C-alpha positions as CSV (number, residue, x, y, z in Angstrom):
1,M,60.3,-50.6,-39.2
2,T,62.2,-47.7,-40.6
3,G,60.7,-44.3,-41.6
4,R,58.0,-44.5,-38.9
5,R,58.1,-42.6,-35.6
6,A,57.0,-44.2,-32.3
7,R,53.6,-43.0,-31.0
8,T,55.1,-41.8,-27.7
9,G,56.8,-38.5,-26.9
10,R,57.1,-36.1,-29.9
11,G,55.3,-38.3,-32.3
12,W,53.0,-37.5,-35.3
13,D,50.0,-36.9,-33.0
14,A,51.7,-34.3,-30.9
15,S,51.2,-30.5,-31.5
16,P,54.2,-28.8,-32.9
17,P,56.1,-26.6,-30.5
18,R,55.4,-22.8,-30.7
19,A,58.1,-20.4,-31.4
20,G,60.1,-19.5,-28.3
21,D,59.1,-22.7,-26.5
22,A,62.1,-24.9,-26.4
23,D,60.3,-27.8,-24.9
24,G,56.8,-27.1,-26.4
25,S,55.2,-26.6,-23.0
26,P,52.2,-24.2,-23.0
27,R,52.7,-20.7,-22.0
28,P,50.7,-19.3,-19.1
29,R,47.6,-17.3,-20.1
30,R,47.8,-13.6,-19.6
31,G,45.0,-11.3,-18.6
32,R,43.9,-8.2,-20.4
33,R,46.3,-5.4,-19.9
34,G,45.3,-2.0,-18.6
35,S,46.8,1.3,-19.5
36,S,49.7,0.7,-17.1
37,G,50.5,-2.6,-18.7
38,G,49.4,-4.8,-15.8
39,A,47.0,-7.7,-16.2
40,I,43.3,-7.0,-15.4
41,T,41.8,-9.6,-13.2
42,P,38.1,-10.6,-13.6
43,E,37.3,-8.9,-10.4
44,A,39.0,-5.7,-11.5
45,G,37.3,-5.9,-14.8
46,A,33.9,-6.0,-13.1
47,E,34.8,-3.0,-11.0
48,V,35.8,-1.1,-14.1
49,A,32.5,-1.9,-15.7
50,R,30.6,-0.7,-12.7
51,G,32.5,2.5,-12.5
52,S,31.9,3.2,-16.2
53,E,28.1,3.1,-15.8
54,A,26.4,6.5,-16.3
55,P,24.4,7.9,-13.3
56,R,20.7,7.1,-13.4
57,D,18.4,9.8,-14.7
58,E,16.5,11.3,-11.7
59,A,13.2,11.5,-13.6
60,E,13.6,7.8,-14.6
61,L,14.2,6.9,-11.0
62,A,11.1,9.0,-10.0
63,R,8.9,7.2,-12.5
64,E,10.2,3.8,-11.3
65,I,9.4,4.7,-7.6
66,C,5.9,5.8,-8.6
67,L,5.1,2.7,-10.6
68,R,6.3,0.5,-7.7
69,Q,4.0,2.3,-5.3
70,L,1.1,2.1,-7.7
71,A,1.6,-1.6,-8.2
72,V,0.7,-2.2,-4.5
73,R,-2.5,-0.1,-4.5
74,P,-3.9,3.1,-6.0
75,R,-2.2,6.2,-4.5
76,T,-3.0,9.9,-4.3
77,R,-0.7,12.5,-5.7
78,A,0.2,13.5,-2.2
79,E,1.2,10.0,-1.3
80,L,3.4,9.6,-4.3
81,A,5.0,13.0,-3.7
82,A,5.8,11.9,-0.1
83,A,7.3,8.7,-1.4
84,L,9.5,10.6,-3.9
85,A,10.7,13.1,-1.3
86,K,11.6,10.2,1.0
87,R,13.9,8.9,-1.7
88,G,15.5,12.2,-2.2
89,I,13.9,13.2,-5.5
90,S,13.9,17.0,-6.0
91,E,10.6,18.9,-5.9
92,E,11.1,20.1,-9.5
93,V,11.5,16.6,-10.9
94,S,8.8,15.2,-8.7
95,A,6.3,17.8,-9.8
96,G,7.2,17.2,-13.5
97,V,6.6,13.4,-13.2
98,L,3.4,13.8,-11.2
99,D,2.0,16.4,-13.6
100,R,2.6,14.0,-16.5
101,Y,0.9,11.2,-14.6
102,D,-2.1,13.5,-13.9
103,E,-2.3,14.3,-17.6
104,V,-2.5,10.7,-18.7
105,G,-4.7,9.5,-15.9
106,I,-2.2,7.3,-14.1
107,I,-3.1,9.2,-10.9
108,D,-6.5,10.6,-10.3
109,D,-7.4,11.9,-6.8
110,A,-11.1,12.2,-7.7
111,A,-11.3,8.6,-8.9
112,F,-9.3,7.5,-5.9
113,A,-11.6,9.2,-3.5
114,R,-14.7,7.6,-5.0
115,A,-13.3,4.2,-5.0
116,W,-12.0,4.6,-1.4
117,V,-15.4,5.7,-0.1
118,S,-17.2,2.9,-1.8
119,S,-14.7,0.2,-0.7
120,R,-14.3,1.3,2.9
121,H,-18.0,1.8,3.5
122,A,-18.9,-1.6,2.0
123,G,-16.0,-3.4,3.6
124,R,-15.6,-1.8,7.0
125,G,-18.9,0.0,7.4
126,L,-17.2,3.4,7.8
127,A,-19.4,6.5,7.8
128,R,-18.9,9.8,6.2
129,R,-17.0,11.4,9.1
130,A,-14.5,8.5,9.4
131,L,-14.0,8.4,5.6
132,A,-13.4,12.2,5.4
133,N,-10.6,11.8,8.0
134,E,-9.0,9.0,6.0
135,L,-9.1,10.9,2.8
136,R,-7.6,14.0,4.4
137,R,-4.7,11.9,5.8
138,R,-4.0,10.7,2.3
139,G,-3.8,14.3,1.0
140,V,-7.1,14.4,-0.9
141,D,-8.3,17.9,-1.4
142,G,-11.3,18.9,0.7
143,E,-13.6,19.7,-2.2
144,V,-12.6,16.5,-4.1
145,A,-13.3,14.5,-0.9
146,S,-16.7,16.2,-0.4
147,E,-17.8,15.3,-3.9
148,A,-16.9,11.6,-3.3
149,L,-18.7,11.6,0.1
150,D,-21.8,13.0,-1.5
151,E,-22.4,9.7,-3.1
152,L,-22.9,8.2,0.4
153,D,-26.4,9.5,1.4
154,E,-28.0,9.5,4.9
155,E,-30.3,6.6,4.1
156,T,-27.4,4.4,3.0
157,E,-25.5,5.3,6.2
158,A,-28.5,4.4,8.4
159,E,-29.0,1.1,6.7
160,T,-25.3,0.2,7.1
161,A,-25.4,1.2,10.8
162,R,-28.4,-1.1,11.4
163,A,-26.7,-4.0,9.6
164,L,-23.5,-3.6,11.7
165,V,-25.6,-3.6,14.9
166,D,-27.6,-6.6,13.9
167,R,-24.4,-8.5,13.2
168,K,-22.9,-7.6,16.5
169,L,-26.0,-8.5,18.4
170,R,-25.8,-12.1,17.4
171,T,-22.8,-12.6,19.7
172,A,-23.4,-9.7,22.2
173,R,-23.6,-10.7,25.9
174,G,-24.7,-8.6,28.9
175,E,-27.6,-6.5,30.1
176,P,-29.4,-4.4,27.5
177,D,-28.1,-1.1,28.9
178,A,-24.5,-2.3,28.7
179,V,-25.0,-3.8,25.2
180,F,-26.6,-0.5,24.1
181,R,-23.7,1.6,25.2
182,R,-21.1,-0.7,23.6
183,L,-22.9,-0.8,20.3
184,V,-23.3,3.0,20.2
185,G,-19.6,3.3,20.9
186,M,-18.8,0.9,18.1
187,L,-20.8,3.0,15.6
188,A,-19.3,6.2,17.0
189,R,-15.8,4.9,16.3
190,K,-16.8,4.2,12.7
191,G,-17.9,7.8,12.3
192,Y,-21.6,7.6,12.7
193,P,-23.4,10.7,14.1
194,P,-24.9,10.2,17.6
195,G,-28.5,10.3,16.3
196,V,-27.9,7.7,13.6
197,A,-26.0,5.4,16.0
198,I,-28.6,5.6,18.9
199,R,-31.6,5.0,16.6
200,A,-29.9,2.1,14.9
201,V,-29.1,0.4,18.2
202,K,-32.6,1.2,19.7
203,D,-34.4,-0.3,16.8
204,A,-32.2,-3.4,16.8
205,L,-32.7,-4.0,20.5
206,A,-36.5,-3.5,20.1
207,A,-36.5,-6.4,17.7
208,Q,-34.3,-8.7,19.7
209,S,-36.2,-9.8,22.8
210,A,-39.0,-8.7,25.2
211,E,-36.5,-7.5,27.8
212,A,-34.4,-5.6,25.2
213,A,-37.5,-4.1,23.7
214,E,-38.7,-2.8,27.1
215,F,-35.3,-1.2,27.6
216,A,-35.3,0.3,24.1
217,D,-38.8,1.7,24.6
218,G,-37.4,3.9,27.3
219,I,-34.7,5.4,25.2
220,D,-35.2,8.9,24.0
221,A,-32.9,8.9,21.0
222,D,-33.2,12.7,20.4
223,A,-32.4,13.6,24.0
224,L,-29.4,11.3,24.0
225,A,-28.1,12.6,20.7
226,D,-28.3,16.1,22.1
227,A,-26.4,15.0,25.2
228,E,-23.6,13.5,23.2
229,G,-21.0,14.8,25.6
230,D,-22.5,12.9,28.4
231,L,-22.6,9.6,26.5
232,T,-19.3,7.7,27.2
233,P,-19.1,4.7,24.8
234,D,-18.1,1.4,26.3
235,T,-15.2,0.2,24.2
236,R,-15.1,-3.4,25.5
237,P,-15.4,-6.1,22.8
238,L,-18.8,-7.6,22.2
239,D,-18.3,-11.1,23.4
């Protein structure tokens, strides 16, 4: 048939050749050109993009560090300041960020101290002396710590000491004198004064058995408390 091209080669379904292509073959793709006229590869483009980023604002970085720290657990101002210094944040920027967090209540050392005392006393049975040491290590001001510790009175301390002793006595093994010294040592490590510790253990032993009660009856709690330096707690586990 005349007037109709074959459907092979350069037929009606083929794209027309572009100007400058003698055979119609596609030209190779060219990359973006830089200022020198050379092609910019994808890798080079990414590098240029990274290099064009503005330096991060130091205050913004400080806030990010603080929020990450606070996401783990509440922190004191001193703890956050130490974290910022470790990351190289200047004292001026650190003070500005922390002052602002103080204003809006994001950090509150008084609230931290109250919560710490309540939680650590209930969970670990720690007494005032041990709690005061922990608050001091976390940078809480002495007056702020004292106000929080005032919420833990002597009666509550004595009750907690007795509860700790009763729980340990369920699995304690050994002669009454050995058990006595080990329990007193346990309470001493938790910050209980000698008088509170000795009385708690004496009363618990008196209620345990006839043998233990006889031993407890011979304990002069006041004399032992006064002779604290002569009382060397046994630190072996109660098993």
